C-alpha positions as CSV (number, residue, x, y, z in Angstrom):
1,M,189.5,126.9,71.8
2,M,188.3,130.5,71.6
3,C,186.8,130.4,75.1
4,E,190.0,128.9,76.6
5,R,192.0,131.7,75.1
6,N,189.8,134.4,76.5
7,L,189.9,132.8,79.9
8,L,193.7,132.5,79.9
9,Q,194.4,136.0,78.9
10,P,192.9,137.7,81.9
11,L,194.3,135.1,84.2
12,S,197.7,135.6,82.6
13,G,197.5,139.3,83.2
14,V,196.5,138.7,86.9
15,L,199.3,136.2,87.3
16,V,201.9,138.5,85.7
17,A,200.7,141.4,87.9
18,A,200.9,139.2,91.0
19,L,204.4,138.0,90.1
20,L,205.6,141.5,89.4
21,G,204.2,142.7,92.7
22,L,206.0,139.9,94.6
23,G,209.1,139.9,92.5
24,G,209.9,143.5,93.3
25,L,210.6,142.4,96.9
26,A,213.0,139.7,95.9
27,L,214.9,141.5,93.1
28,P,218.7,141.3,93.6
29,A,220.5,144.6,94.1
30,Q,221.8,144.3,90.5
31,A,218.3,144.2,89.0
32,Q,217.1,147.0,91.3
33,T,220.1,149.2,90.3
34,A,219.5,148.6,86.6
35,E,215.8,149.1,86.9
36,T,216.1,152.4,88.8
37,G,218.9,153.8,86.5
38,R,221.2,154.2,89.5
39,Q,224.8,153.9,88.5
40,L,228.4,154.7,89.2
41,T,229.9,156.6,86.3
42,L,233.6,156.2,85.8
43,E,235.1,158.5,83.3
44,L,238.7,158.5,81.9
45,N,239.0,162.2,82.2
46,N,242.6,162.8,81.1
47,A,245.8,161.0,80.1
48,K,248.9,163.1,80.1
49,Q,252.5,162.2,79.4
50,V,254.8,163.1,82.3
51,E,258.5,162.5,82.8
52,S,257.9,159.2,84.7
53,G,255.3,157.7,82.3
54,C,251.6,158.3,81.6
55,R,249.4,160.0,84.2
56,V,245.7,159.0,83.9
57,S,242.9,160.8,85.7
58,F,239.6,159.1,86.5
59,M,236.4,160.9,87.6
60,F,234.0,158.9,89.7
61,H,230.4,160.1,90.1
62,N,228.1,158.3,92.6
63,E,224.6,158.1,91.2
64,L,223.7,154.9,93.1
65,G,221.3,156.6,95.5
66,Q,223.3,155.5,98.5
67,L,226.6,156.0,100.2
68,V,229.7,154.3,98.7
69,E,232.2,153.4,101.4
70,D,234.6,152.1,98.8
71,I,234.7,150.2,95.5
72,S,238.0,148.7,94.4
73,M,238.6,147.5,90.9
74,E,241.3,146.0,88.9
75,V,241.9,147.6,85.5
76,A,244.1,146.2,82.7
77,I,246.1,148.6,80.5
78,L,245.9,147.3,76.9
79,D,248.0,148.6,74.0
80,K,246.4,149.5,70.6
81,M,246.6,145.8,69.6
82,S,244.7,144.8,72.8
83,M,247.7,143.2,74.4
84,S,247.9,143.6,78.1
85,Q,250.7,145.9,79.3
86,N,250.0,146.6,82.9
87,F,247.5,146.2,85.7
88,L,246.3,148.8,88.2
89,L,244.1,148.7,91.3
90,I,241.9,151.8,91.6
91,S,239.6,152.7,94.4
92,T,236.8,155.2,94.8
93,G,237.2,156.0,98.5
94,R,234.1,157.3,100.3
95,L,231.5,158.9,98.0
96,T,228.3,160.4,99.3
97,E,225.3,160.3,96.9
98,G,226.0,162.8,94.0
99,K,229.6,163.2,95.0
100,R,232.3,163.4,92.2
101,R,235.9,162.7,92.7
102,V,238.9,162.8,90.4
103,L,241.9,160.5,91.1
104,Q,245.2,160.4,89.3
105,Y,247.4,157.4,88.8
106,D,250.9,157.3,87.2
107,L,251.7,154.4,84.9
108,P,255.5,154.2,85.2
109,E,257.5,153.9,81.9
110,Q,254.2,153.8,79.9
111,S,253.6,156.1,76.9
112,C,250.1,157.4,76.8
113,D,250.2,157.2,73.0
114,E,250.7,153.4,73.2
115,I,247.6,152.8,75.3
116,G,244.5,151.7,73.3
117,T,242.1,150.7,76.1
118,I,241.8,150.6,79.8
119,L,239.7,147.6,80.6
120,I,237.8,147.4,83.9
121,N,238.8,143.8,84.5
122,D,236.9,143.1,87.8
123,V,235.5,144.7,91.0
124,S,237.5,143.2,93.8
125,S,235.5,144.8,96.7
126,C,232.2,146.6,96.9
127,E,231.2,148.4,100.1
128,V,227.9,149.8,99.1
129,G,224.9,148.8,101.2
130,E,223.9,145.2,100.3
131,M,225.6,145.3,96.9
132,T,228.0,142.5,95.9
133,P,231.1,143.1,93.7
134,A,229.1,141.7,90.8
135,D,226.3,144.3,91.5
136,C,228.9,147.1,91.6
137,L,230.4,145.9,88.3
138,D,226.9,145.9,86.7
139,A,226.3,149.4,88.0
140,L,229.5,150.9,86.4
141,R,229.1,153.1,83.4
142,P,232.5,153.8,81.8
143,S,233.2,156.6,79.4
144,S,236.3,158.4,78.1
145,R,237.1,162.0,77.2
146,V,240.4,161.1,75.5
147,D,241.5,158.9,72.7
148,I,242.0,155.9,75.1
149,K,238.9,153.8,75.5
150,L,237.6,152.9,78.9
151,S,235.4,149.7,78.8
152,L,234.1,146.8,80.7
């Protein structure tokens, strides 16, 4: 039994190395993005009460290592008890590598104080190289500078 174990260990190491070498070629965009640390950060930068409702500001930062033609996503506005109140479609527009962009959206008749979470519900379109909408969703890194949570 001891001999078999010694023979298998080096073979296992060779097999793993071979699989890793070949697997890097076939990794989906999602795994490659996660593996390289490339991401699209989405920050809820501000929420301000205005006469018409709540104005939210999002900051996008393209750290994907490639051009973003556009990413559109549906977000759900949840109150402090996690009840959905509203839906919003947000879009990055064209972002070169390293580009940051701040976009503002007005939520009519919505009090900022009543919002508990803005949930990134789904990515509806992803125009980034060979990435799929699921890959774009996986590459999103949400954060918030205000009391309202931004989450996946």
